[in-house]
C-alpha positions in Angstrom: 64.6 4.8 74.6 63.6 8.5 74.1 63.8 10.2 71.3 66.8 12.8 70.3 64.5 15.9 71.1 64.2 14.9 74.6 67.6 14.1 75.1 68.5 17.7 74.3 65.2 19.0 76.5 66.8 16.7 79.2 70.1 18.5 78.7 68.9 21.6 79.2 67.3 21.1 82.5 71.0 19.8 83.9 72.9 22.4 81.8 70.9 25.6 81.6 71.1 28.4 84.5 67.9 29.0 86.8 66.9 32.0 84.6 67.2 30.4 81.4 63.9 29.8 79.2 63.5 26.3 78.9 62.2 24.8 75.6 59.5 22.7 77.6 58.2 25.9 78.9 57.3 27.8 75.3 53.9 29.3 75.4 54.0 27.4 71.8 52.9 28.0 68.4 49.2 30.0 67.3 48.6 26.6 65.1 48.5 23.0 65.7 51.8 21.0 65.0 53.3 18.0 65.2 56.1 17.7 67.3 59.6 16.6 65.7 61.7 13.8 67.5 64.9 15.5 66.6 64.6 18.8 67.2 63.4 21.1 69.7 61.1 24.0 69.2 63.2 26.5 69.0 65.3 24.6 66.5 62.8 23.9 64.4 62.1 27.9 64.5 65.9 28.3 63.6 65.6 26.0 61.0 62.3 27.5 59.5 64.1 31.1 59.4 66.9 29.8 57.7 65.0 28.1 54.6 62.5 30.9 53.9 62.7 33.4 51.3 62.8 36.3 53.4 66.0 34.8 54.9 67.3 34.3 51.6 66.3 38.1 50.5 68.7 39.7 52.9 71.7 38.7 51.3 70.6 41.5 49.0 69.1 44.2 51.1 71.7 47.2 52.4 73.0 47.5 55.5 74.5 51.4 55.4 75.8 51.6 51.9 73.1 51.9 49.2 73.6 48.9 46.9 77.3 48.6 47.3 79.3 47.5 44.4 82.1 46.2 46.5 82.3 42.6 47.9 83.1 42.9 51.1 80.5 45.2 52.4 78.0 44.6 54.7 74.5 43.2 53.7 71.6 42.6 56.0 71.9 38.6 55.7 75.9 39.3 57.0 75.1 41.5 59.6 72.1 38.8 60.7 74.9 36.1 60.7 77.3 38.6 63.0 74.3 39.5 65.3 73.7 35.2 65.4 77.4 34.8 66.2 77.7 37.3 69.0 74.1 36.6 70.5 75.0 32.9 71.0 78.7 33.6 72.6 76.9 35.5 75.3 73.9 33.0 75.8 76.5 30.1 76.0 78.8 31.9 78.1 75.5 32.8 80.8 74.1 29.3 80.3 71.1 30.2 78.9 69.3 29.2 75.8 71.5 29.2 73.0 68.6 27.8 70.4 66.0 30.4 71.3 68.6 32.9 71.1 70.0 31.6 67.5 66.8 31.6 66.4 65.3 35.1 67.2 68.7 36.8 66.0 68.0 35.2 62.7 64.7 36.6 62.5 65.1 39.9 63.5 65.6 41.9 60.3 63.3 39.7 58.1 61.1 42.5 57.4 63.3 45.4 56.9 63.0 47.2 53.5 65.7 47.7 50.8 67.7 50.6 50.6 68.2 50.2 55.0 66.4 52.7 57.2 66.3 55.0 53.8 63.7 52.4 52.9 62.0 52.4 56.4 61.3 56.2 56.7 59.6 56.2 53.2 57.1 53.2 54.1 56.6 55.4 57.3 55.6 58.6 55.1 53.9 56.7 52.4 52.0 53.9 54.4 51.9 54.7 58.2 54.2 56.7 60.3 53.8 53.0 63.0 55.9 51.2 60.2 58.8 50.0 61.8 61.0 47.1 60.5 60.8 44.9 63.4 57.0 44.9 63.4 57.2 44.4 59.5 59.9 41.6 60.5 56.8 39.5 62.8 54.4 40.4 60.0 56.6 38.6 57.6 57.1 35.3 60.0 53.1 35.6 60.9 51.4 35.9 58.1 53.6 36.5 54.2 56.2 33.6 54.6 55.0 30.2 53.4 52.7 31.5 50.5 50.9 33.5 53.0 50.3 30.6 55.9 53.2 32.1 57.9 56.1 30.6 59.7 53.8 29.5 62.8 56.9 30.3 65.0 57.0 30.2 68.9 56.0 32.6 70.7 59.1 33.5 72.5 61.0 33.6 69.3 58.5 35.9 67.5 58.3 38.2 71.0 62.2 38.0 70.5 62.1 39.6 66.6 59.7 42.0 67.8 61.4 43.4 70.5 64.9 43.5 69.5 65.3 47.3 68.9 64.0 50.6 70.7 62.6 50.9 74.3 60.8 47.7 73.9 61.8 44.6 76.0 61.7 41.1 75.4 59.8 38.8 77.9 63.2 36.1 77.9 66.7 37.2 78.8 67.5 35.2 75.3 65.5 38.1 73.7 67.5 40.5 75.4 70.9 39.3 74.6 69.7 39.5 70.8 69.0 43.2 71.6 72.6 43.8 72.9 74.2 41.8 69.7 72.4 43.6 67.0 73.9 47.0 68.4 76.8 45.4 69.2 77.4 43.9 65.6 76.1 47.1 63.8 78.2 49.6 65.6 81.6 47.6 65.0 81.0 46.4 61.3 79.5 50.0 60.5 82.9 51.5 61.3 84.8 48.6 59.4 82.1 49.5 55.9 83.1 52.8 56.6 86.7 52.9 56.8 86.5 50.5 53.7 84.3 53.2 51.8 86.6 55.5 52.7 84.0 57.4 54.8 86.0 57.3 58.2 89.4 56.7 59.3 90.0 54.6 62.4 92.4 57.4 63.8 89.1 60.0 63.7 87.2 57.6 66.4 88.1 60.1 69.7 91.1 58.5 71.1 89.6 57.7 74.8 87.1 55.7 73.1 90.0 53.9 71.2 91.5 53.5 74.6 88.7 52.1 76.4 86.9 50.1 73.6 89.7 48.7 71.4 91.9 50.0 68.5 90.2 47.4 66.0 87.2 45.6 65.1 88.0 42.6 67.1 89.4 44.2 69.7 86.2 46.4 70.0 83.8 43.7 69.9 85.7 41.5 72.2 85.3 44.3 74.8 81.7 44.8 74.5 80.9 40.9 74.6 83.3 40.4 77.4 81.8 43.2 79.3 78.1 42.0 78.7 78.9 38.6 80.0 81.0 40.1 82.8 78.2 42.4 84.0 75.1 39.8 83.3 77.4 36.6 85.0 74.7 37.0 88.4 71.8 37.2 86.3 68.7 37.9 85.9 69.8 41.0 83.7 71.5 41.4 80.8 73.9 44.7 80.7 77.1 46.0 80.2 79.4 47.3 83.0 78.7 51.0 83.4 82.1 52.5 81.5 81.4 50.3 78.7 78.2 50.9 78.1 79.0 54.5 78.3 81.7 54.4 75.7 79.6 52.2 73.9 76.6 55.1 73.3 79.3 57.5 72.8 80.3 55.9 70.0 77.2 55.1 68.1 76.5 58.6 68.6 79.6 59.3 66.9 79.2 57.3 64.2 75.6 59.2 64.0 77.3 62.5 63.5 80.2 61.5 61.0 79.1 58.1 59.2 75.1 57.7 58.8 74.4 61.6 58.3 77.7 61.8 55.8 77.2 62.9 52.6 78.8 60.1 50.7 76.3 57.7 52.7 73.4 59.8 52.4 73.8 61.3 48.8 71.9 58.1 47.5 68.7 58.1 49.9 66.9 61.0 48.3 66.8 59.0 45.0 65.9 55.3 46.9 63.3 57.1 48.7 61.7 58.8 45.5 62.3 55.9 43.7 60.0 53.8 46.6 57.5 56.6 46.4 57.0 56.3 42.6 56.4 52.5 42.9 54.5 52.7 45.8 52.2 55.1 44.0 52.2 52.7 41.0 51.3 49.8 42.9 48.6 51.2 44.9 46.6 52.4 41.5 47.7 49.2 39.3 47.7 46.2 42.3 47.1 43.5 39.9 50.6 44.0 38.7 51.9 42.7 42.1 52.8 39.1 42.5 49.7 36.7 43.4 50.1 36.7 47.3 49.9 40.3 47.9 46.9 40.5 45.6 44.9 38.0 47.1 45.4 39.9 50.6 43.9 42.7 49.1 40.3 42.4 49.9 41.3 41.2 53.7 43.6 43.9 54.3 43.4 46.7 51.4 45.9 47.7 48.7 48.3 50.3 50.8 49.1 47.4 53.5 49.4 44.9 50.4 51.8 47.5 48.3 53.7 48.1 51.6 54.5 44.5 52.2 55.5 44.1 48.7 57.7 46.5 48.3 58.9 45.9 52.0 59.9 42.5 51.1 62.2 44.1 48.1 65.8 43.2 47.8 67.9 46.8 46.7 68.1 44.9 43.2 64.9 44.0 42.8 63.9 47.5 43.9 65.9 49.0 41.1 65.2 46.4 38.1 61.3 47.2 39.2 61.5 50.5 38.9 63.9 50.6 36.0 61.2 48.0 34.0 58.5 50.6 34.8 59.6 54.0 34.3 62.9 54.0 32.5 62.3 53.2 28.9 64.1 50.6 27.3 66.8 51.4 24.1 66.6 50.3 21.2 68.8 47.5 19.7 68.5 46.9 16.0 
């Protein structure tokens, strides 16, 4: 009798599209490993990501609103869960590898800085113009997690993580799905959060976009997801129907013009970047004040790289607390 894992692998061969990436075809992992009898390699990657420290830290990392006090604003963790859910629905509907899709989706933002993209911009100015959250996500799973040993993920999951945004394209259809799911998720939940924060009112969204994509949060997500499934059903390309893609692009442009550059959203951004800059300068001069993992990498990779890793891994809350400890005098209580 075969193992549970073998049963899963046989189900993939029977049930998935000829364009799906089968687990048996993985390019494997960088370091030797013992196969699991109960899980496929992509299922193992999913579990390694969910149980790692960087994944847990996502719950206190900003999505759009910096260190939001309200309970219902999205964080990087809730964003990641929404991306995973959307990506899995698309993969399942197209008979592609849902396990590979899920693992890449869950890991796609592990390297995001505190304070969202404003933190990313700060690290580009302080450390390197080449710093990006997606490259840092790959560095997290390759080197920084698991006490400096990395998670030893499969090539395909790593490829989906580092190619989830921008002009780059993942080598698997499952990885491309994550790119679509990421955009669908953030466009819609950022509208929801902006309305909650009083930055935007639904009626301000251009009427023709509401007519095409939907009047509510759920309607818009359903429209976009269904469009990807319909347009991609013949494979081997993942895409949206042209009219939905055009409307989605215009809605994204509308958000950049009205929400992401809003004084309410941007109001604390400069403070956050100045805070990161002061901490970066401090730890470059005092590297031994960092946790042992980052100190141990200094000889091999240099102080600046290790300080970047340390700060990029901070949550909003931890960054604020660290800054306060370093630069804000304590109040004496007698």
